[in-house]
Structures are given as structure tokens and as C-alpha cells.
HTML snippet that shows the backbone in 3Dmol.js (N, CA, C, O; Angstrom):
<script src="https://3Dmol.org/build/3Dmol-min.js"></script>
<div id="view" style="width:600px;height:400px;position:relative"></div>
<script>
const pdb = `
ATOM      1  N   MET A   1     -39.272 -31.241  56.070  1.00  0.00           N
ATOM      2  CA  MET A   1     -38.879 -29.887  56.465  1.00  0.00           C
ATOM      3  C   MET A   1     -39.944 -29.328  57.413  1.00  0.00           C
ATOM      4  O   MET A   1     -41.084 -29.091  57.013  1.00  0.00           O
ATOM      5  N   ALA A   2     -39.562 -29.126  58.650  1.00  0.00           N
ATOM      6  CA  ALA A   2     -40.505 -28.672  59.662  1.00  0.00           C
ATOM      7  C   ALA A   2     -40.995 -27.247  59.407  1.00  0.00           C
ATOM      8  O   ALA A   2     -42.123 -26.904  59.762  1.00  0.00           O
ATOM      9  N   LYS A   3     -40.152 -26.420  58.796  1.00  0.00           N
ATOM     10  CA  LYS A   3     -40.543 -25.039  58.526  1.00  0.00           C
ATOM     11  C   LYS A   3     -41.746 -24.972  57.587  1.00  0.00           C
ATOM     12  O   LYS A   3     -42.566 -24.060  57.691  1.00  0.00           O
ATOM     13  N   ALA A   4     -41.852 -25.925  56.683  1.00  0.00           N
ATOM     14  CA  ALA A   4     -42.917 -25.904  55.679  1.00  0.00           C
ATOM     15  C   ALA A   4     -44.269 -26.337  56.256  1.00  0.00           C
ATOM     16  O   ALA A   4     -45.299 -26.164  55.605  1.00  0.00           O
ATOM     17  N   ASP A   5     -44.275 -26.896  57.467  1.00  0.00           N
ATOM     18  CA  ASP A   5     -45.537 -27.348  58.063  1.00  0.00           C
ATOM     19  C   ASP A   5     -46.545 -26.213  58.190  1.00  0.00           C
ATOM     20  O   ASP A   5     -47.732 -26.413  57.933  1.00  0.00           O
ATOM     21  N   ILE A   6     -46.094 -25.034  58.580  1.00  0.00           N
ATOM     22  CA  ILE A   6     -47.003 -23.898  58.746  1.00  0.00           C
ATOM     23  C   ILE A   6     -47.627 -23.525  57.401  1.00  0.00           C
ATOM     24  O   ILE A   6     -48.810 -23.193  57.329  1.00  0.00           O
ATOM     25  N   VAL A   7     -46.836 -23.580  56.356  1.00  0.00           N
ATOM     26  CA  VAL A   7     -47.342 -23.256  55.024  1.00  0.00           C
ATOM     27  C   VAL A   7     -48.413 -24.268  54.628  1.00  0.00           C
ATOM     28  O   VAL A   7     -49.474 -23.892  54.128  1.00  0.00           O
ATOM     29  N   GLU A   8     -48.137 -25.540  54.849  1.00  0.00           N
ATOM     30  CA  GLU A   8     -49.101 -26.591  54.516  1.00  0.00           C
ATOM     31  C   GLU A   8     -50.409 -26.387  55.276  1.00  0.00           C
ATOM     32  O   GLU A   8     -51.488 -26.514  54.697  1.00  0.00           O
ATOM     33  N   ARG A   9     -50.323 -26.072  56.564  1.00  0.00           N
ATOM     34  CA  ARG A   9     -51.531 -25.882  57.370  1.00  0.00           C
ATOM     35  C   ARG A   9     -52.327 -24.663  56.921  1.00  0.00           C
ATOM     36  O   ARG A   9     -53.556 -24.712  56.862  1.00  0.00           O
ATOM     37  N   VAL A  10     -51.634 -23.564  56.602  1.00  0.00           N
ATOM     38  CA  VAL A  10     -52.316 -22.341  56.163  1.00  0.00           C
ATOM     39  C   VAL A  10     -53.046 -22.585  54.843  1.00  0.00           C
ATOM     40  O   VAL A  10     -54.226 -22.257  54.716  1.00  0.00           O
ATOM     41  N   VAL A  11     -52.355 -23.155  53.867  1.00  0.00           N
ATOM     42  CA  VAL A  11     -52.960 -23.400  52.554  1.00  0.00           C
ATOM     43  C   VAL A  11     -54.125 -24.385  52.688  1.00  0.00           C
ATOM     44  O   VAL A  11     -55.183 -24.178  52.094  1.00  0.00           O
ATOM     45  N   ASP A  12     -53.936 -25.448  53.460  1.00  0.00           N
ATOM     46  CA  ASP A  12     -54.986 -26.448  53.669  1.00  0.00           C
ATOM     47  C   ASP A  12     -56.232 -25.808  54.284  1.00  0.00           C
ATOM     48  O   ASP A  12     -57.348 -26.060  53.830  1.00  0.00           O
ATOM     49  N   TYR A  13     -56.047 -24.996  55.298  1.00  0.00           N
ATOM     50  CA  TYR A  13     -57.175 -24.339  55.968  1.00  0.00           C
ATOM     51  C   TYR A  13     -57.939 -23.420  55.013  1.00  0.00           C
ATOM     52  O   TYR A  13     -59.168 -23.461  54.954  1.00  0.00           O
ATOM     53  N   ILE A  14     -57.215 -22.604  54.279  1.00  0.00           N
ATOM     54  CA  ILE A  14     -57.868 -21.654  53.367  1.00  0.00           C
ATOM     55  C   ILE A  14     -58.639 -22.390  52.279  1.00  0.00           C
ATOM     56  O   ILE A  14     -59.803 -22.082  52.022  1.00  0.00           O
ATOM     57  N   VAL A  15     -57.991 -23.359  51.643  1.00  0.00           N
ATOM     58  CA  VAL A  15     -58.637 -24.078  50.535  1.00  0.00           C
ATOM     59  C   VAL A  15     -59.861 -24.847  51.032  1.00  0.00           C
ATOM     60  O   VAL A  15     -60.905 -24.829  50.380  1.00  0.00           O
ATOM     61  N   LYS A  16     -59.746 -25.517  52.170  1.00  0.00           N
ATOM     62  CA  LYS A  16     -60.890 -26.273  52.705  1.00  0.00           C
ATOM     63  C   LYS A  16     -62.045 -25.354  53.076  1.00  0.00           C
ATOM     64  O   LYS A  16     -63.201 -25.777  53.062  1.00  0.00           O
ATOM     65  N   SER A  17     -61.745 -24.100  53.409  1.00  0.00           N
ATOM     66  CA  SER A  17     -62.793 -23.136  53.742  1.00  0.00           C
ATOM     67  C   SER A  17     -63.567 -22.677  52.512  1.00  0.00           C
ATOM     68  O   SER A  17     -64.705 -22.223  52.631  1.00  0.00           O
ATOM     69  N   ILE A  18     -62.967 -22.790  51.342  1.00  0.00           N
ATOM     70  CA  ILE A  18     -63.559 -22.297  50.102  1.00  0.00           C
ATOM     71  C   ILE A  18     -64.388 -23.358  49.376  1.00  0.00           C
ATOM     72  O   ILE A  18     -65.444 -23.051  48.823  1.00  0.00           O
ATOM     73  N   VAL A  19     -63.918 -24.586  49.377  1.00  0.00           N
ATOM     74  CA  VAL A  19     -64.512 -25.635  48.539  1.00  0.00           C
ATOM     75  C   VAL A  19     -65.785 -26.224  49.126  1.00  0.00           C
ATOM     76  O   VAL A  19     -66.082 -26.052  50.308  1.00  0.00           O
ATOM     77  N   GLU A  20     -66.532 -26.924  48.275  1.00  0.00           N
ATOM     78  CA  GLU A  20     -67.740 -27.618  48.731  1.00  0.00           C
ATOM     79  C   GLU A  20     -67.445 -29.041  49.191  1.00  0.00           C
ATOM     80  O   GLU A  20     -68.230 -29.634  49.931  1.00  0.00           O
ATOM     81  N   GLU A  21     -66.302 -29.593  48.749  1.00  0.00           N
ATOM     82  CA  GLU A  21     -65.917 -30.949  49.148  1.00  0.00           C
ATOM     83  C   GLU A  21     -64.544 -30.916  49.836  1.00  0.00           C
ATOM     84  O   GLU A  21     -63.542 -31.303  49.235  1.00  0.00           O
ATOM     85  N   PRO A  22     -64.497 -30.452  51.100  1.00  0.00           N
ATOM     86  CA  PRO A  22     -63.199 -30.314  51.779  1.00  0.00           C
ATOM     87  C   PRO A  22     -62.437 -31.624  51.961  1.00  0.00           C
ATOM     88  O   PRO A  22     -61.211 -31.621  52.065  1.00  0.00           O
ATOM     89  N   GLU A  23     -63.165 -32.748  51.999  1.00  0.00           N
ATOM     90  CA  GLU A  23     -62.486 -34.034  52.172  1.00  0.00           C
ATOM     91  C   GLU A  23     -61.656 -34.420  50.949  1.00  0.00           C
ATOM     92  O   GLU A  23     -60.807 -35.307  51.031  1.00  0.00           O
ATOM     93  N   GLU A  24     -61.897 -33.760  49.820  1.00  0.00           N
ATOM     94  CA  GLU A  24     -61.156 -34.035  48.584  1.00  0.00           C
ATOM     95  C   GLU A  24     -59.891 -33.177  48.454  1.00  0.00           C
ATOM     96  O   GLU A  24     -59.123 -33.349  47.507  1.00  0.00           O
ATOM     97  N   VAL A  25     -59.672 -32.264  49.389  1.00  0.00           N
ATOM     98  CA  VAL A  25     -58.522 -31.357  49.311  1.00  0.00           C
ATOM     99  C   VAL A  25     -57.253 -32.071  49.764  1.00  0.00           C
ATOM    100  O   VAL A  25     -57.235 -32.766  50.780  1.00  0.00           O
ATOM    101  N   SER A  26     -56.191 -31.879  48.977  1.00  0.00           N
ATOM    102  CA  SER A  26     -54.892 -32.441  49.308  1.00  0.00           C
ATOM    103  C   SER A  26     -53.830 -31.374  49.068  1.00  0.00           C
ATOM    104  O   SER A  26     -53.755 -30.795  47.984  1.00  0.00           O
ATOM    105  N   VAL A  27     -53.010 -31.117  50.085  1.00  0.00           N
ATOM    106  CA  VAL A  27     -51.911 -30.154  49.957  1.00  0.00           C
ATOM    107  C   VAL A  27     -50.615 -30.915  50.207  1.00  0.00           C
ATOM    108  O   VAL A  27     -50.412 -31.486  51.279  1.00  0.00           O
ATOM    109  N   THR A  28     -49.745 -30.913  49.206  1.00  0.00           N
ATOM    110  CA  THR A  28     -48.467 -31.608  49.303  1.00  0.00           C
ATOM    111  C   THR A  28     -47.343 -30.590  49.201  1.00  0.00           C
ATOM    112  O   THR A  28     -47.342 -29.747  48.304  1.00  0.00           O
ATOM    113  N   ILE A  29     -46.396 -30.669  50.113  1.00  0.00           N
ATOM    114  CA  ILE A  29     -45.247 -29.759  50.086  1.00  0.00           C
ATOM    115  C   ILE A  29     -44.089 -30.457  49.369  1.00  0.00           C
ATOM    116  O   ILE A  29     -43.689 -31.562  49.736  1.00  0.00           O
ATOM    117  N   VAL A  30     -43.558 -29.785  48.331  1.00  0.00           N
ATOM    118  CA  VAL A  30     -42.423 -30.313  47.575  1.00  0.00           C
ATOM    119  C   VAL A  30     -41.247 -29.360  47.781  1.00  0.00           C
ATOM    120  O   VAL A  30     -41.337 -28.169  47.483  1.00  0.00           O
ATOM    121  N   GLU A  31     -40.149 -29.901  48.293  1.00  0.00           N
ATOM    122  CA  GLU A  31     -38.967 -29.069  48.526  1.00  0.00           C
ATOM    123  C   GLU A  31     -38.233 -28.830  47.213  1.00  0.00           C
ATOM    124  O   GLU A  31     -37.919 -29.772  46.486  1.00  0.00           O
ATOM    125  N   GLN A  32     -37.965 -27.563  46.917  1.00  0.00           N
ATOM    126  CA  GLN A  32     -37.231 -27.189  45.707  1.00  0.00           C
ATOM    127  C   GLN A  32     -35.777 -26.869  46.032  1.00  0.00           C
ATOM    128  O   GLN A  32     -34.921 -26.869  45.147  1.00  0.00           O
ATOM    129  N   GLY A  33     -35.508 -26.602  47.276  1.00  0.00           N
ATOM    130  CA  GLY A  33     -34.168 -26.251  47.736  1.00  0.00           C
ATOM    131  C   GLY A  33     -34.196 -26.135  49.243  1.00  0.00           C
ATOM    132  O   GLY A  33     -35.217 -26.428  49.866  1.00  0.00           O
ATOM    133  N   PRO A  34     -33.086 -25.709  49.847  1.00  0.00           N
ATOM    134  CA  PRO A  34     -33.049 -25.640  51.317  1.00  0.00           C
ATOM    135  C   PRO A  34     -34.083 -24.678  51.916  1.00  0.00           C
ATOM    136  O   PRO A  34     -34.634 -24.953  52.982  1.00  0.00           O
ATOM    137  N   ASP A  35     -34.344 -23.577  51.254  1.00  0.00           N
ATOM    138  CA  ASP A  35     -35.310 -22.604  51.770  1.00  0.00           C
ATOM    139  C   ASP A  35     -36.350 -22.247  50.715  1.00  0.00           C
ATOM    140  O   ASP A  35     -36.788 -21.099  50.634  1.00  0.00           O
ATOM    141  N   ASP A  36     -36.740 -23.218  49.917  1.00  0.00           N
ATOM    142  CA  ASP A  36     -37.668 -22.984  48.812  1.00  0.00           C
ATOM    143  C   ASP A  36     -38.608 -24.182  48.680  1.00  0.00           C
ATOM    144  O   ASP A  36     -38.157 -25.300  48.434  1.00  0.00           O
ATOM    145  N   VAL A  37     -39.907 -23.953  48.843  1.00  0.00           N
ATOM    146  CA  VAL A  37     -40.876 -25.043  48.734  1.00  0.00           C
ATOM    147  C   VAL A  37     -42.028 -24.652  47.812  1.00  0.00           C
ATOM    148  O   VAL A  37     -42.287 -23.472  47.577  1.00  0.00           O
ATOM    149  N   VAL A  38     -42.712 -25.674  47.296  1.00  0.00           N
ATOM    150  CA  VAL A  38     -43.917 -25.468  46.500  1.00  0.00           C
ATOM    151  C   VAL A  38     -45.027 -26.279  47.149  1.00  0.00           C
ATOM    152  O   VAL A  38     -44.853 -27.460  47.450  1.00  0.00           O
ATOM    153  N   ALA A  39     -46.168 -25.638  47.363  1.00  0.00           N
ATOM    154  CA  ALA A  39     -47.345 -26.334  47.880  1.00  0.00           C
ATOM    155  C   ALA A  39     -48.208 -26.713  46.683  1.00  0.00           C
ATOM    156  O   ALA A  39     -48.694 -25.845  45.958  1.00  0.00           O
ATOM    157  N   GLU A  40     -48.393 -28.009  46.484  1.00  0.00           N
ATOM    158  CA  GLU A  40     -49.241 -28.490  45.388  1.00  0.00           C
ATOM    159  C   GLU A  40     -50.635 -28.747  45.939  1.00  0.00           C
ATOM    160  O   GLU A  40     -50.813 -29.545  46.859  1.00  0.00           O
ATOM    161  N   VAL A  41     -51.618 -28.065  45.372  1.00  0.00           N
ATOM    162  CA  VAL A  41     -52.995 -28.156  45.853  1.00  0.00           C
ATOM    163  C   VAL A  41     -53.836 -28.951  44.864  1.00  0.00           C
ATOM    164  O   VAL A  41     -53.864 -28.653  43.670  1.00  0.00           O
ATOM    165  N   ARG A  42     -54.515 -29.963  45.379  1.00  0.00           N
ATOM    166  CA  ARG A  42     -55.430 -30.749  44.564  1.00  0.00           C
ATOM    167  C   ARG A  42     -56.815 -30.686  45.214  1.00  0.00           C
ATOM    168  O   ARG A  42     -56.950 -30.787  46.434  1.00  0.00           O
ATOM    169  N   THR A  43     -57.845 -30.516  44.367  1.00  0.00           N
ATOM    170  CA  THR A  43     -59.219 -30.496  44.872  1.00  0.00           C
ATOM    171  C   THR A  43     -60.074 -31.354  43.953  1.00  0.00           C
ATOM    172  O   THR A  43     -59.598 -31.862  42.938  1.00  0.00           O
ATOM    173  N   ALA A  44     -61.345 -31.511  44.323  1.00  0.00           N
ATOM    174  CA  ALA A  44     -62.290 -32.161  43.423  1.00  0.00           C
ATOM    175  C   ALA A  44     -62.394 -31.291  42.166  1.00  0.00           C
ATOM    176  O   ALA A  44     -62.280 -30.068  42.247  1.00  0.00           O
ATOM    177  N   LYS A  45     -62.606 -31.914  41.019  1.00  0.00           N
ATOM    178  CA  LYS A  45     -62.698 -31.172  39.751  1.00  0.00           C
ATOM    179  C   LYS A  45     -63.712 -30.031  39.844  1.00  0.00           C
ATOM    180  O   LYS A  45     -63.470 -28.940  39.328  1.00  0.00           O
ATOM    181  N   SER A  46     -64.834 -30.282  40.495  1.00  0.00           N
ATOM    182  CA  SER A  46     -65.898 -29.281  40.574  1.00  0.00           C
ATOM    183  C   SER A  46     -65.511 -28.080  41.452  1.00  0.00           C
ATOM    184  O   SER A  46     -66.132 -27.023  41.352  1.00  0.00           O
ATOM    185  N   ASP A  47     -64.498 -28.232  42.303  1.00  0.00           N
ATOM    186  CA  ASP A  47     -64.097 -27.149  43.198  1.00  0.00           C
ATOM    187  C   ASP A  47     -62.921 -26.320  42.681  1.00  0.00           C
ATOM    188  O   ASP A  47     -62.637 -25.253  43.225  1.00  0.00           O
ATOM    189  N   MET A  48     -62.238 -26.790  41.650  1.00  0.00           N
ATOM    190  CA  MET A  48     -61.038 -26.093  41.187  1.00  0.00           C
ATOM    191  C   MET A  48     -61.349 -24.657  40.761  1.00  0.00           C
ATOM    192  O   MET A  48     -60.554 -23.754  41.022  1.00  0.00           O
ATOM    193  N   GLY A  49     -62.481 -24.437  40.118  1.00  0.00           N
ATOM    194  CA  GLY A  49     -62.863 -23.093  39.702  1.00  0.00           C
ATOM    195  C   GLY A  49     -63.037 -22.151  40.884  1.00  0.00           C
ATOM    196  O   GLY A  49     -62.678 -20.976  40.806  1.00  0.00           O
ATOM    197  N   ARG A  50     -63.586 -22.667  41.977  1.00  0.00           N
ATOM    198  CA  ARG A  50     -63.757 -21.854  43.187  1.00  0.00           C
ATOM    199  C   ARG A  50     -62.405 -21.432  43.751  1.00  0.00           C
ATOM    200  O   ARG A  50     -62.226 -20.295  44.186  1.00  0.00           O
ATOM    201  N   VAL A  51     -61.455 -22.369  43.735  1.00  0.00           N
ATOM    202  CA  VAL A  51     -60.138 -22.118  44.319  1.00  0.00           C
ATOM    203  C   VAL A  51     -59.348 -21.117  43.474  1.00  0.00           C
ATOM    204  O   VAL A  51     -58.594 -20.306  44.013  1.00  0.00           O
ATOM    205  N   ILE A  52     -59.516 -21.171  42.169  1.00  0.00           N
ATOM    206  CA  ILE A  52     -58.791 -20.248  41.301  1.00  0.00           C
ATOM    207  C   ILE A  52     -59.496 -18.898  41.260  1.00  0.00           C
ATOM    208  O   ILE A  52     -58.833 -17.861  41.286  1.00  0.00           O
ATOM    209  N   GLY A  53     -60.803 -18.889  41.198  1.00  0.00           N
ATOM    210  CA  GLY A  53     -61.559 -17.636  41.226  1.00  0.00           C
ATOM    211  C   GLY A  53     -61.556 -16.905  39.896  1.00  0.00           C
ATOM    212  O   GLY A  53     -60.874 -17.302  38.951  1.00  0.00           O
ATOM    213  N   ARG A  54     -62.326 -15.835  39.840  1.00  0.00           N
ATOM    214  CA  ARG A  54     -62.385 -15.036  38.614  1.00  0.00           C
ATOM    215  C   ARG A  54     -61.048 -14.357  38.379  1.00  0.00           C
ATOM    216  O   ARG A  54     -60.497 -13.687  39.253  1.00  0.00           O
ATOM    217  N   ARG A  55     -60.553 -14.552  37.181  1.00  0.00           N
ATOM    218  CA  ARG A  55     -59.256 -13.977  36.783  1.00  0.00           C
ATOM    219  C   ARG A  55     -58.134 -14.331  37.755  1.00  0.00           C
ATOM    220  O   ARG A  55     -57.147 -13.602  37.860  1.00  0.00           O
ATOM    221  N   GLY A  56     -58.283 -15.449  38.466  1.00  0.00           N
ATOM    222  CA  GLY A  56     -57.231 -15.918  39.362  1.00  0.00           C
ATOM    223  C   GLY A  56     -57.086 -15.154  40.656  1.00  0.00           C
ATOM    224  O   GLY A  56     -56.060 -15.255  41.328  1.00  0.00           O
ATOM    225  N   ARG A  57     -58.102 -14.391  41.012  1.00  0.00           N
ATOM    226  CA  ARG A  57     -58.001 -13.558  42.216  1.00  0.00           C
ATOM    227  C   ARG A  57     -57.879 -14.369  43.498  1.00  0.00           C
ATOM    228  O   ARG A  57     -57.083 -14.031  44.374  1.00  0.00           O
ATOM    229  N   VAL A  58     -58.660 -15.434  43.613  1.00  0.00           N
ATOM    230  CA  VAL A  58     -58.604 -16.257  44.827  1.00  0.00           C
ATOM    231  C   VAL A  58     -57.253 -16.967  44.893  1.00  0.00           C
ATOM    232  O   VAL A  58     -56.635 -17.027  45.956  1.00  0.00           O
ATOM    233  N   ALA A  59     -56.797 -17.500  43.772  1.00  0.00           N
ATOM    234  CA  ALA A  59     -55.496 -18.170  43.726  1.00  0.00           C
ATOM    235  C   ALA A  59     -54.383 -17.204  44.128  1.00  0.00           C
ATOM    236  O   ALA A  59     -53.458 -17.575  44.851  1.00  0.00           O
ATOM    237  N   LYS A  60     -54.479 -15.978  43.659  1.00  0.00           N
ATOM    238  CA  LYS A  60     -53.471 -14.970  43.996  1.00  0.00           C
ATOM    239  C   LYS A  60     -53.470 -14.690  45.499  1.00  0.00           C
ATOM    240  O   LYS A  60     -52.410 -14.538  46.107  1.00  0.00           O
ATOM    241  N   ALA A  61     -54.653 -14.624  46.089  1.00  0.00           N
ATOM    242  CA  ALA A  61     -54.765 -14.387  47.533  1.00  0.00           C
ATOM    243  C   ALA A  61     -54.197 -15.565  48.333  1.00  0.00           C
ATOM    244  O   ALA A  61     -53.541 -15.368  49.355  1.00  0.00           O
ATOM    245  N   ILE A  62     -54.456 -16.792  47.859  1.00  0.00           N
ATOM    246  CA  ILE A  62     -53.913 -17.977  48.534  1.00  0.00           C
ATOM    247  C   ILE A  62     -52.389 -17.952  48.453  1.00  0.00           C
ATOM    248  O   ILE A  62     -51.707 -18.251  49.433  1.00  0.00           O
ATOM    249  N   ARG A  63     -51.855 -17.594  47.280  1.00  0.00           N
ATOM    250  CA  ARG A  63     -50.394 -17.501  47.126  1.00  0.00           C
ATOM    251  C   ARG A  63     -49.806 -16.438  48.061  1.00  0.00           C
ATOM    252  O   ARG A  63     -48.737 -16.636  48.638  1.00  0.00           O
ATOM    253  N   ALA A  64     -50.510 -15.312  48.207  1.00  0.00           N
ATOM    254  CA  ALA A  64     -50.035 -14.245  49.093  1.00  0.00           C
ATOM    255  C   ALA A  64     -50.005 -14.712  50.546  1.00  0.00           C
ATOM    256  O   ALA A  64     -49.040 -14.445  51.263  1.00  0.00           O
ATOM    257  N   ALA A  65     -51.049 -15.403  50.981  1.00  0.00           N
ATOM    258  CA  ALA A  65     -51.110 -15.900  52.356  1.00  0.00           C
ATOM    259  C   ALA A  65     -50.027 -16.953  52.601  1.00  0.00           C
ATOM    260  O   ALA A  65     -49.392 -16.959  53.656  1.00  0.00           O
ATOM    261  N   ALA A  66     -49.818 -17.837  51.634  1.00  0.00           N
ATOM    262  CA  ALA A  66     -48.782 -18.864  51.767  1.00  0.00           C
ATOM    263  C   ALA A  66     -47.402 -18.211  51.810  1.00  0.00           C
ATOM    264  O   ALA A  66     -46.535 -18.618  52.583  1.00  0.00           O
ATOM    265  N   GLY A  67     -47.214 -17.201  50.976  1.00  0.00           N
ATOM    266  CA  GLY A  67     -45.938 -16.484  50.967  1.00  0.00           C
ATOM    267  C   GLY A  67     -45.658 -15.804  52.297  1.00  0.00           C
ATOM    268  O   GLY A  67     -44.530 -15.815  52.789  1.00  0.00           O
ATOM    269  N   ALA A  68     -46.699 -15.210  52.876  1.00  0.00           N
ATOM    270  CA  ALA A  68     -46.547 -14.546  54.178  1.00  0.00           C
ATOM    271  C   ALA A  68     -46.219 -15.563  55.266  1.00  0.00           C
ATOM    272  O   ALA A  68     -45.393 -15.297  56.139  1.00  0.00           O
ATOM    273  N   ALA A  69     -46.866 -16.725  55.217  1.00  0.00           N
ATOM    274  CA  ALA A  69     -46.582 -17.776  56.202  1.00  0.00           C
ATOM    275  C   ALA A  69     -45.144 -18.266  56.052  1.00  0.00           C
ATOM    276  O   ALA A  69     -44.456 -18.503  57.045  1.00  0.00           O
ATOM    277  N   GLY A  70     -44.695 -18.417  54.810  1.00  0.00           N
ATOM    278  CA  GLY A  70     -43.320 -18.845  54.564  1.00  0.00           C
ATOM    279  C   GLY A  70     -42.317 -17.812  55.010  1.00  0.00           C
ATOM    280  O   GLY A  70     -41.257 -18.145  55.540  1.00  0.00           O
ATOM    281  N   GLU A  71     -42.654 -16.558  54.795  1.00  0.00           N
ATOM    282  CA  GLU A  71     -41.773 -15.454  55.194  1.00  0.00           C
ATOM    283  C   GLU A  71     -41.543 -15.457  56.707  1.00  0.00           C
ATOM    284  O   GLU A  71     -40.451 -15.137  57.175  1.00  0.00           O
ATOM    285  N   GLU A  72     -42.571 -15.816  57.457  1.00  0.00           N
ATOM    286  CA  GLU A  72     -42.468 -15.865  58.923  1.00  0.00           C
ATOM    287  C   GLU A  72     -41.392 -16.841  59.387  1.00  0.00           C
ATOM    288  O   GLU A  72     -40.750 -16.617  60.413  1.00  0.00           O
ATOM    289  N   VAL A  73     -41.190 -17.932  58.629  1.00  0.00           N
ATOM    290  CA  VAL A  73     -40.206 -18.943  59.017  1.00  0.00           C
ATOM    291  C   VAL A  73     -38.965 -18.910  58.126  1.00  0.00           C
ATOM    292  O   VAL A  73     -38.083 -19.759  58.253  1.00  0.00           O
ATOM    293  N   GLY A  74     -38.900 -17.934  57.230  1.00  0.00           N
ATOM    294  CA  GLY A  74     -37.704 -17.743  56.430  1.00  0.00           C
ATOM    295  C   GLY A  74     -37.568 -18.611  55.204  1.00  0.00           C
ATOM    296  O   GLY A  74     -36.453 -18.935  54.795  1.00  0.00           O
ATOM    297  N   ILE A  75     -38.696 -19.000  54.602  1.00  0.00           N
ATOM    298  CA  ILE A  75     -38.616 -19.786  53.372  1.00  0.00           C
ATOM    299  C   ILE A  75     -39.412 -19.118  52.265  1.00  0.00           C
ATOM    300  O   ILE A  75     -40.333 -18.342  52.521  1.00  0.00           O
ATOM    301  N   SER A  76     -39.042 -19.433  51.033  1.00  0.00           N
ATOM    302  CA  SER A  76     -39.747 -18.924  49.849  1.00  0.00           C
ATOM    303  C   SER A  76     -40.785 -19.969  49.454  1.00  0.00           C
ATOM    304  O   SER A  76     -40.488 -21.163  49.424  1.00  0.00           O
ATOM    305  N   VAL A  77     -42.008 -19.517  49.150  1.00  0.00           N
ATOM    306  CA  VAL A  77     -43.101 -20.446  48.892  1.00  0.00           C
ATOM    307  C   VAL A  77     -43.754 -20.165  47.548  1.00  0.00           C
ATOM    308  O   VAL A  77     -43.994 -19.013  47.186  1.00  0.00           O
ATOM    309  N   GLY A  78     -44.037 -21.230  46.819  1.00  0.00           N
ATOM    310  CA  GLY A  78     -44.844 -21.142  45.608  1.00  0.00           C
ATOM    311  C   GLY A  78     -46.062 -22.028  45.808  1.00  0.00           C
ATOM    312  O   GLY A  78     -46.020 -22.979  46.589  1.00  0.00           O
ATOM    313  N   VAL A  79     -47.143 -21.723  45.107  1.00  0.00           N
ATOM    314  CA  VAL A  79     -48.352 -22.552  45.196  1.00  0.00           C
ATOM    315  C   VAL A  79     -48.771 -22.925  43.791  1.00  0.00           C
ATOM    316  O   VAL A  79     -48.908 -22.059  42.928  1.00  0.00           O
ATOM    317  N   GLU A  80     -48.978 -24.221  43.557  1.00  0.00           N
ATOM    318  CA  GLU A  80     -49.443 -24.709  42.265  1.00  0.00           C
ATOM    319  C   GLU A  80     -50.770 -25.424  42.467  1.00  0.00           C
ATOM    320  O   GLU A  80     -50.958 -26.168  43.430  1.00  0.00           O
ATOM    321  N   PHE A  81     -51.680 -25.180  41.541  1.00  0.00           N
ATOM    322  CA  PHE A  81     -52.991 -25.825  41.585  1.00  0.00           C
ATOM    323  C   PHE A  81     -53.002 -26.915  40.525  1.00  0.00           C
ATOM    324  O   PHE A  81     -52.913 -26.631  39.330  1.00  0.00           O
ATOM    325  N   ILE A  82     -53.111 -28.170  40.968  1.00  0.00           N
ATOM    326  CA  ILE A  82     -52.992 -29.335  40.100  1.00  0.00           C
ATOM    327  C   ILE A  82     -54.390 -29.883  39.785  1.00  0.00           C
ATOM    328  O   ILE A  82     -55.194 -30.123  40.686  1.00  0.00           O
ATOM    329  N   ASP A  83     -54.661 -30.074  38.493  1.00  0.00           N
ATOM    330  CA  ASP A  83     -55.960 -30.664  38.089  1.00  0.00           C
ATOM    331  C   ASP A  83     -56.002 -32.133  38.398  1.00  0.00           C
ATOM    332  O   ASP A  83     -57.007 -32.792  38.130  1.00  0.00           O
TER     333      ASP A  83
END
`;
const viewer = $3Dmol.createViewer("view");
viewer.addModel(pdb, "pdb");
viewer.setStyle({}, {cartoon: {color: "spectrum"}});
viewer.zoomTo();
viewer.render();
</script>
């Protein structure tokens, strides 16, 4: 799905900017429907806490940015952080 490429790039850029081991970051787009995708984010174990943040604030901000990117191309976006 070409529309989801922007979401993948946005999430990848943000997460790599936060972590200490950017080479360990992996963002996979999973299609849930015609206009519905989930970005699965994987990082090094030591970086997962940074990505989620205190009380999930950083994760919430990443979800908001991904949602805004998806909105630009007309798709609904979810973000999951995978251990």
C-alpha cells in the first residue's frame, strides 16, 4: 500500500531520533483493511523505555504524529510497540 509509506517514514524517523541504537529500529506496516494500517515498531530492548516514555507520553506523541500523517493520505493508523 503506497499510502502507508509516509506513515512508515514518519514513525521510523521519529523513533530513530529518540533511541540510542537506531540501527536496531524496525517499523513494519500491517494492513488491517483498505484504509486501515498498523505500524509495528521494534527497538533494542534497552531503548523500548525511551520510546514509550513516562506514563506513555512519548508513545502517545508518536501515535499522534502517525495518525496525522495517515490523515493526510486518507488512512486510519494505529501504532503498536512490540517487545
